[in-house]
C-alpha positions as CSV (number, residue, x, y, z in Angstrom):
1,M,-20.5,-25.3,-12.6
2,K,-16.7,-25.4,-11.8
3,S,-15.8,-22.2,-13.6
4,I,-18.4,-20.2,-11.9
5,K,-16.7,-21.4,-8.2
6,Y,-13.1,-20.3,-10.2
7,I,-14.9,-17.0,-11.0
8,I,-16.5,-17.0,-7.8
9,S,-13.2,-17.2,-6.0
10,K,-10.9,-15.3,-7.6
11,L,-13.8,-12.3,-7.2
12,G,-13.9,-13.3,-3.4
13,Y,-10.5,-13.0,-2.8
14,G,-10.0,-9.6,-4.4
15,V,-12.9,-7.6,-3.1
16,G,-11.2,-8.3,0.2
17,A,-8.1,-5.9,-0.7
18,I,-10.9,-3.4,-1.5
19,G,-11.7,-3.3,2.4
20,L,-8.0,-3.4,3.4
21,D,-7.4,0.0,1.2
22,L,-9.6,1.8,2.0
23,S,-8.1,1.6,5.8
24,Y,-5.5,2.5,3.7
25,G,-6.3,5.4,1.9
26,M,-7.7,6.8,5.2
27,F,-3.8,6.4,6.6
28,Y,-1.5,7.0,4.5
29,T,-3.4,10.1,2.1
30,F,-5.6,12.5,5.0
31,L,-3.7,11.2,8.1
32,A,-1.2,13.1,8.5
33,Q,-3.4,16.7,7.9
34,Y,-5.8,15.3,10.5
35,L,-2.8,15.5,12.5
36,T,-0.8,18.7,11.5
37,D,-4.1,21.2,10.9
38,V,-6.8,19.6,12.6
39,L,-5.2,18.3,16.0
40,G,-2.2,21.3,16.2
41,L,0.4,18.5,16.6
42,K,3.0,19.6,15.1
43,P,5.8,18.2,12.3
44,A,9.1,17.5,14.8
45,F,6.8,15.3,16.7
46,L,5.8,13.0,14.0
47,L,9.6,13.2,13.0
48,I,10.1,11.1,16.1
49,L,7.0,8.8,15.4
50,T,7.2,7.3,12.3
51,P,10.5,5.8,12.8
52,L,10.0,5.1,16.6
53,A,6.4,3.4,15.0
54,R,8.4,1.1,12.1
55,I,11.3,0.1,14.3
56,W,8.6,-1.8,15.4
57,D,6.8,-3.2,12.9
58,G,10.1,-4.4,11.6
59,I,9.8,-6.6,14.5
60,N,6.0,-6.8,14.5
61,D,5.4,-8.2,10.8
62,P,8.1,-10.9,9.7
63,M,6.9,-12.3,13.8
64,M,3.2,-12.0,12.4
65,G,4.3,-13.5,9.3
66,T,5.6,-16.4,11.2
67,I,2.6,-16.9,13.4
68,V,0.4,-17.9,10.2
69,D,3.3,-19.5,9.1
70,N,2.4,-21.8,12.2
71,T,-1.5,-21.5,11.9
72,K,-3.2,-25.0,11.4
73,T,-7.1,-24.5,11.7
74,K,-10.1,-25.8,9.4
75,M,-10.6,-22.9,7.9
76,G,-6.6,-22.6,7.3
77,K,-3.2,-20.4,8.1
78,F,-4.7,-17.7,6.5
79,R,-8.0,-16.8,5.8
80,P,-8.8,-16.7,9.7
81,W,-5.8,-14.0,10.4
82,I,-7.4,-11.7,7.7
83,L,-11.0,-11.6,9.2
84,T,-9.5,-11.1,13.3
85,G,-7.3,-8.1,11.7
86,A,-10.0,-6.5,9.1
87,L,-12.2,-6.6,12.8
88,L,-9.6,-5.2,14.9
89,N,-7.9,-2.7,12.2
90,S,-11.7,-1.0,11.2
91,V,-11.9,0.0,15.3
92,V,-8.2,1.4,15.6
93,L,-9.0,3.3,12.4
94,V,-12.0,5.1,14.3
95,L,-10.2,6.0,16.8
96,L,-7.2,7.1,15.0
97,F,-9.0,9.9,13.6
98,S,-10.8,11.1,16.7
99,N,-10.4,12.9,20.1
100,P,-12.8,11.1,22.1
101,F,-11.5,12.4,25.4
102,H,-10.8,16.2,23.6
103,L,-7.1,15.8,25.2
104,S,-3.9,17.9,24.4
105,G,-0.4,18.3,24.9
106,V,1.3,15.7,26.3
107,A,-1.8,13.0,26.1
108,L,-2.8,13.4,22.8
109,C,0.7,12.8,21.7
110,V,0.3,10.2,23.7
111,Y,-3.3,9.2,22.4
112,I,-2.1,9.2,18.7
113,A,1.4,7.3,19.5
114,I,-1.1,4.6,20.6
115,F,-3.5,4.7,18.2
116,Y,-0.8,5.5,15.5
117,V,1.6,2.0,16.9
118,G,-2.0,-0.3,17.1
119,W,-2.9,0.5,13.5
120,G,0.3,-0.8,12.1
121,M,-0.8,-3.8,14.4
122,T,-4.1,-4.6,13.5
123,N,-3.2,-4.1,9.6
124,T,0.2,-5.7,9.8
125,L,-3.1,-8.8,11.7
126,A,-5.2,-9.4,8.0
127,D,-2.7,-7.4,5.0
128,I,-0.1,-10.3,5.3
129,P,-2.0,-13.4,5.1
130,F,-4.1,-11.7,1.9
131,W,-1.1,-11.6,0.6
132,S,-0.3,-14.6,1.4
133,M,-3.3,-15.9,-0.3
134,V,-1.5,-16.5,-3.4
135,P,0.8,-19.0,-3.6
136,S,-1.5,-21.2,-1.8
137,F,-4.1,-20.5,-4.7
138,T,-1.8,-21.8,-8.3
139,S,1.6,-22.9,-8.5
140,D,1.1,-21.6,-12.4
141,P,3.4,-18.4,-12.7
142,E,0.0,-17.5,-15.2
143,E,-3.0,-17.8,-12.8
144,R,-0.6,-16.2,-10.2
145,T,0.2,-13.3,-12.1
146,L,-3.7,-13.3,-13.2
147,L,-4.9,-13.5,-9.3
148,S,-2.1,-10.8,-8.7
149,T,-4.3,-8.4,-10.9
150,V,-7.5,-9.2,-9.9
151,A,-6.0,-8.5,-6.0
152,R,-4.7,-5.4,-7.7
153,A,-7.9,-4.2,-9.5
154,F,-10.0,-4.5,-5.8
155,S,-7.1,-2.5,-4.9
156,G,-7.4,0.0,-7.0
157,I,-11.2,0.6,-6.9
158,G,-10.0,0.7,-2.6
159,Q,-7.2,4.0,-3.4
160,G,-10.1,5.3,-5.9
161,I,-13.8,4.9,-3.2
162,V,-11.3,6.8,-0.5
163,S,-9.5,9.4,-3.2
164,M,-12.1,10.4,-5.2
165,G,-15.5,9.9,-2.2
166,A,-13.5,10.5,0.7
167,P,-12.8,14.4,-0.2
168,I,-16.7,14.9,-0.9
169,L,-18.3,13.0,1.8
170,M,-15.4,15.2,3.8
171,A,-16.8,18.5,2.4
172,A,-20.5,17.4,2.9
173,V,-20.3,16.3,6.6
174,S,-17.6,19.6,6.8
175,K,-18.9,21.9,9.6
176,S,-16.6,24.6,8.9
177,T,-15.3,26.9,6.7
178,D,-11.7,29.6,6.2
179,S,-11.4,32.7,6.2
180,N,-12.7,32.9,2.4
181,G,-15.6,30.7,2.9
182,K,-14.6,27.9,1.4
183,I,-15.1,24.5,2.9
184,I,-12.0,23.0,5.6
185,R,-12.5,18.9,7.0
186,D,-12.4,18.9,10.3
187,E,-12.3,16.7,11.8
188,N,-15.9,15.4,12.1
189,S,-15.5,15.4,8.8
190,F,-12.3,12.6,9.0
191,F,-14.7,10.7,11.8
192,I,-17.3,10.1,9.7
193,T,-15.2,9.1,6.9
194,A,-13.3,7.6,8.8
195,I,-16.5,4.7,9.8
196,V,-17.5,4.6,6.7
197,C,-14.3,3.0,5.4
198,A,-14.3,1.2,8.7
199,V,-17.5,-0.8,8.0
200,A,-16.8,-1.6,4.3
201,L,-13.5,-3.4,5.8
202,I,-15.6,-5.4,8.0
203,F,-18.0,-6.2,5.2
204,F,-15.5,-6.8,2.5
205,A,-12.8,-8.7,4.7
206,S,-16.6,-10.9,5.4
207,V,-16.6,-12.0,2.0
208,C,-13.2,-12.7,1.2
209,V,-13.1,-15.2,3.9
210,G,-16.1,-16.8,3.0
211,S,-15.4,-17.4,-0.5
212,T,-12.0,-18.4,-0.5
213,K,-10.2,-22.1,0.0
214,E,-6.4,-23.0,0.2
215,K,-5.9,-24.9,-2.7
216,V,-2.3,-26.1,-2.7
217,N,-0.6,-27.1,0.1
218,T,1.9,-24.6,0.7
219,S,3.4,-26.0,3.8
220,S,7.3,-27.0,4.3
221,G,6.1,-28.9,8.0
222,E,8.7,-26.4,9.4
223,K,8.5,-25.0,12.8
224,F,9.5,-21.4,12.2
225,S,11.4,-20.0,15.1
226,F,11.6,-15.3,15.4
227,K,15.3,-16.0,15.1
228,R,14.9,-18.1,11.8
229,T,13.1,-15.7,10.6
230,L,15.3,-12.7,10.6
231,Q,18.0,-15.4,9.2
232,I,15.1,-15.9,5.9
233,V,15.1,-12.5,5.9
234,K,19.2,-11.8,5.7
235,S,20.4,-15.0,3.7
236,N,17.3,-14.1,0.7
237,D,19.4,-11.6,-2.2
238,Q,16.3,-11.1,-3.7
239,L,14.5,-10.1,-1.1
240,L,16.6,-7.9,-0.1
241,V,16.8,-6.2,-3.0
242,F,13.2,-5.4,-4.1
243,M,13.0,-4.8,-0.2
244,L,15.0,-1.7,-1.0
245,F,13.6,-0.9,-5.5
246,A,10.4,-1.7,-3.7
247,M,10.4,0.7,-0.6
248,I,11.5,3.5,-3.2
249,S,9.2,3.4,-5.8
250,N,6.2,2.7,-2.6
251,A,7.3,6.4,-1.2
252,G,7.2,8.2,-4.4
253,W,3.7,6.8,-4.0
254,Y,2.8,7.2,-1.0
255,L,4.4,11.5,-0.8
256,S,2.4,12.1,-3.7
257,S,-1.7,10.5,-2.4
258,G,0.1,12.1,0.8
259,V,0.4,15.6,-0.5
260,A,-2.5,15.7,-2.7
261,S,-4.3,17.2,0.9
262,Y,-2.4,19.4,1.6
263,F,-2.0,20.7,-2.8
264,F,-5.7,21.2,-3.4
265,D,-6.2,23.2,0.8
266,V,-3.3,24.7,0.3
267,V,-1.7,25.9,-3.2
268,V,-4.9,25.5,-5.1
269,G,-7.4,26.4,-2.6
270,D,-10.4,24.0,-3.1
271,S,-10.1,20.3,-1.6
272,T,-12.7,19.6,-3.6
273,Q,-11.0,19.2,-7.0
274,Q,-8.7,16.5,-5.1
275,S,-11.9,14.4,-6.1
276,L,-11.2,15.3,-10.2
277,F,-7.2,14.9,-10.1
278,S,-7.3,11.4,-8.0
279,T,-10.0,10.1,-10.3
280,F,-8.3,10.7,-13.5
281,N,-4.9,8.3,-11.7
282,A,-8.1,6.1,-10.8
283,V,-9.1,5.5,-14.4
284,G,-5.0,5.3,-15.0
285,S,-4.5,3.2,-12.5
286,V,-7.8,0.3,-13.7
287,V,-6.3,0.8,-17.6
288,G,-2.3,0.2,-15.7
289,L,-4.2,-3.3,-14.1
290,L,-4.5,-4.4,-18.2
291,V,-1.1,-3.0,-18.8
292,F,1.4,-5.3,-17.1
293,P,0.0,-8.7,-18.1
294,F,-0.1,-6.9,-22.1
295,L,2.9,-6.1,-21.4
296,Q,4.1,-9.6,-20.1
297,K,3.0,-11.3,-23.3
298,M,4.8,-8.6,-25.9
299,F,8.0,-8.3,-23.6
300,S,9.4,-10.5,-20.7
301,K,8.1,-10.0,-17.2
302,R,11.8,-7.6,-16.7
303,K,10.7,-5.0,-19.0
304,A,7.1,-5.2,-18.1
305,Y,8.0,-4.1,-14.5
306,Q,10.8,-1.7,-16.7
307,I,8.4,0.3,-18.6
308,S,5.5,0.1,-15.8
309,L,8.4,2.4,-13.7
310,A,9.4,4.4,-17.0
311,L,5.3,6.0,-17.2
312,A,5.1,6.8,-13.7
313,A,8.5,8.6,-13.9
314,V,7.2,10.2,-17.2
315,G,3.7,10.9,-15.3
316,F,4.9,13.3,-12.6
317,G,7.6,14.4,-14.7
318,G,4.3,16.2,-16.4
319,M,2.8,17.0,-13.2
320,T,6.0,18.8,-11.8
321,V,6.0,21.3,-15.3
322,M,2.3,21.7,-15.5
323,A,1.4,22.5,-11.5
324,F,4.6,24.8,-11.4
325,A,2.6,26.8,-14.7
326,G,-0.3,26.0,-13.1
327,H,-2.3,24.2,-14.8
328,V,-3.8,21.9,-13.0
329,L,-6.3,19.6,-15.4
330,L,-2.9,19.5,-17.8
331,M,-1.0,18.1,-14.4
332,D,-4.6,15.6,-14.0
333,V,-4.1,14.2,-17.1
334,F,-0.8,13.5,-16.6
335,Y,-1.4,11.7,-13.4
336,F,-3.0,9.3,-15.2
337,V,-0.4,8.9,-17.1
338,A,0.9,8.1,-12.8
339,G,-1.8,5.8,-12.2
340,L,-0.9,3.7,-15.0
341,G,2.8,2.7,-14.9
342,V,1.7,2.6,-10.4
343,A,-0.8,0.3,-11.0
344,S,1.1,-2.3,-13.6
345,M,4.1,-1.5,-10.9
346,F,2.0,-2.7,-8.3
347,T,0.3,-5.4,-9.5
348,A,4.1,-6.7,-11.0
349,Q,5.6,-6.4,-7.6
350,T,3.0,-9.3,-6.1
351,V,4.4,-11.6,-8.7
352,F,8.3,-11.2,-8.1
353,L,7.0,-11.6,-4.0
354,A,5.4,-14.8,-5.4
355,D,8.5,-16.0,-7.7
356,I,11.2,-14.3,-4.2
357,V,9.2,-17.4,-1.8
358,D,10.5,-19.9,-5.5
359,Y,14.2,-18.7,-4.4
360,G,13.4,-19.2,-0.8
361,E,12.7,-22.5,-1.5
362,V,15.4,-23.3,-4.0
363,K,17.7,-21.7,-1.8
364,M,17.4,-22.9,1.3
365,G,15.1,-26.3,1.0
366,F,11.8,-24.7,2.8
367,R,9.8,-22.6,2.5
368,S,7.8,-19.5,4.3
369,E,5.5,-17.8,2.4
370,S,3.8,-15.7,4.4
371,I,7.1,-14.4,6.3
372,I,8.4,-13.5,3.0
373,F,5.0,-11.6,2.7
374,S,5.0,-10.2,5.2
375,M,7.9,-8.4,4.4
376,K,6.1,-6.5,1.6
377,G,3.1,-4.7,4.1
378,F,6.7,-3.7,6.6
379,L,8.2,-2.7,2.8
380,Q,4.9,-0.4,2.2
381,K,5.6,1.2,6.3
382,M,8.9,1.4,5.4
383,A,7.9,3.7,3.1
384,Y,6.1,4.9,4.7
385,T,8.2,5.9,7.1
386,F,10.9,8.0,4.0
387,Q,7.1,9.9,2.4
388,T,6.6,11.0,6.3
389,I,10.4,12.4,6.2
390,I,10.4,14.0,3.2
391,L,7.2,15.8,3.9
392,F,7.1,16.6,7.3
393,V,11.5,18.4,6.8
394,S,9.6,19.6,4.4
395,L,6.8,21.0,6.1
396,G,9.4,22.1,8.8
397,V,11.5,23.9,6.6
398,S,9.1,26.1,4.9
399,K,7.1,27.0,7.7
400,Y,3.5,25.6,6.5
401,D,0.7,26.6,9.3
402,G,-2.1,24.6,9.2
403,T,-4.1,27.5,10.4
404,L,-3.4,29.5,7.7
405,H,-4.8,27.1,4.7
406,S,-4.8,29.1,1.2
407,A,-2.6,31.6,3.4
408,N,0.6,29.9,3.1
409,S,3.4,32.2,2.1
410,Q,5.2,30.4,-1.6
411,T,7.5,28.5,0.0
412,A,5.6,26.7,1.5
413,K,3.5,25.9,-1.2
414,S,6.6,25.2,-3.5
415,A,7.4,22.7,-1.5
416,I,4.3,21.3,-1.7
417,T,3.7,21.0,-4.7
418,A,7.4,20.0,-5.5
419,M,6.5,16.7,-3.4
420,L,3.2,16.5,-4.8
421,T,5.1,16.1,-8.6
422,L,8.8,16.2,-9.0
423,M,10.5,14.2,-5.9
424,P,8.1,11.3,-6.9
425,A,9.5,11.4,-10.0
426,I,13.3,11.4,-9.3
427,L,12.0,7.8,-6.9
428,F,11.2,6.2,-9.3
429,V,13.5,7.0,-11.7
430,V,16.2,5.8,-9.7
431,S,14.0,2.5,-7.8
432,L,14.6,2.1,-11.8
433,I,18.8,2.2,-11.7
434,I,18.3,0.2,-9.1
435,Y,16.5,-3.1,-10.1
436,T,17.5,-2.9,-13.1
437,A,20.7,-3.3,-11.8
438,K,19.9,-6.4,-9.1
439,F,17.4,-7.8,-9.9
440,K,17.9,-11.5,-11.6
441,L,14.5,-13.5,-10.9
442,H,13.8,-13.2,-14.1
443,G,14.3,-15.4,-18.3
444,E,16.2,-18.9,-17.9
445,F,17.2,-18.6,-14.9
446,M,13.3,-18.3,-13.6
447,E,11.4,-20.6,-15.7
448,S,14.7,-23.0,-13.9
449,I,13.5,-22.8,-10.5
450,T,9.9,-22.6,-11.1
451,A,10.9,-26.8,-12.5
452,E,12.1,-27.3,-9.7
453,V,9.4,-25.9,-7.3
454,T,6.5,-27.3,-9.1
455,E,8.8,-30.9,-9.0
456,N,9.2,-30.3,-4.7
457,R,5.1,-29.6,-4.9
458,K,4.6,-33.0,-6.7
459,K,6.9,-35.0,-4.1
460,R,5.4,-33.3,-1.6
461,E,2.2,-34.6,-2.3
462,A,2.6,-37.9,-3.4
463,A,4.2,-38.5,0.3
464,A,1.1,-37.4,1.7
465,E,-0.6,-39.9,-0.5
């Protein structure tokens, strides 16, 4: 009976990631095309909006981490926020992918800006406490890896549902075609897909909250102020290094995800082919979730992560060759390889954050799970900002026209292809170089940190008895 409850709690926790990634997928994969092609917003406006939103996130994300760390309820400090954030984020997601008042011009820009920022804030409410729960389940490094793998597996399912299912659903409910009679994504198709994702987000968050329980006391017993939060981030040198190399690699992934809808609509001329493309990546992602634990058993965690980044770089490099040669099916195969590396990479990054929490405890004398895990959401948003800048600058320079679809110029098509394939390959290589040179939480050094943290926890538990 105990083992059944153990399995249910782990699976229940992982299920929460499905809903979060359904919302992620809609935002990061389809929002750009919705704003440019459906609402007709100019890239210049989006280039201004995205960095401004990230400035606020720089304040809001660690602030939310501080609030979570200071939360004390019968449900614990994580689960109430997961459910609250999911409910609010689902509402904002639907409003972001709709124009209920038929606004235009400045009014439309203001409307989008409000709900664009609102999506980031409400996503933070659920995302930070969700991933911050990892250390509260166990202090054992191997169990953390297993738990992170489970969560990433369900996260991959959420991403797969959006990337494979959304193009099919959009084609089914779309009421518009282009000049060649091909179905194109219109406002109705984006709106209905957003509603489906929002309902699923609430459902999966409810399952997660209802089936999990915090077991390890991770409270430091200290109160956190926003000023101290900034000091924690600034003082944890390994957190800053992690933020840099993870942001760069995540930007490569988000760029390929965000440009895929443009690629199949504009370059290939058939948006429904995006589903097959995404299927190859989804299968690679599922296999990739098994790759990191396997690699970690064969090699060190450090070497396993390096192999993960190398796989992603090779996958996108192969995609570059095949895409420019016009071999879409072979490009799909290399996207499978990229999926292997990316999924393994994300699993490792979640484990790294748990290690960084322990490192912070040893270095500064107190724990700060939610504050440090809040940086995960922030770095993802920074990565998205980096991706957005590359995307909208390229679209502007290449004179992309959202109303032309496959009739766009060859210059625009080449720019889209390069953003989908070549640029991610470069970003993964850069991330690998920085990680190898600067991240030191591995080997005997990390083992000594884990031993000291375990001893500290035993002392806290003894003092509480």
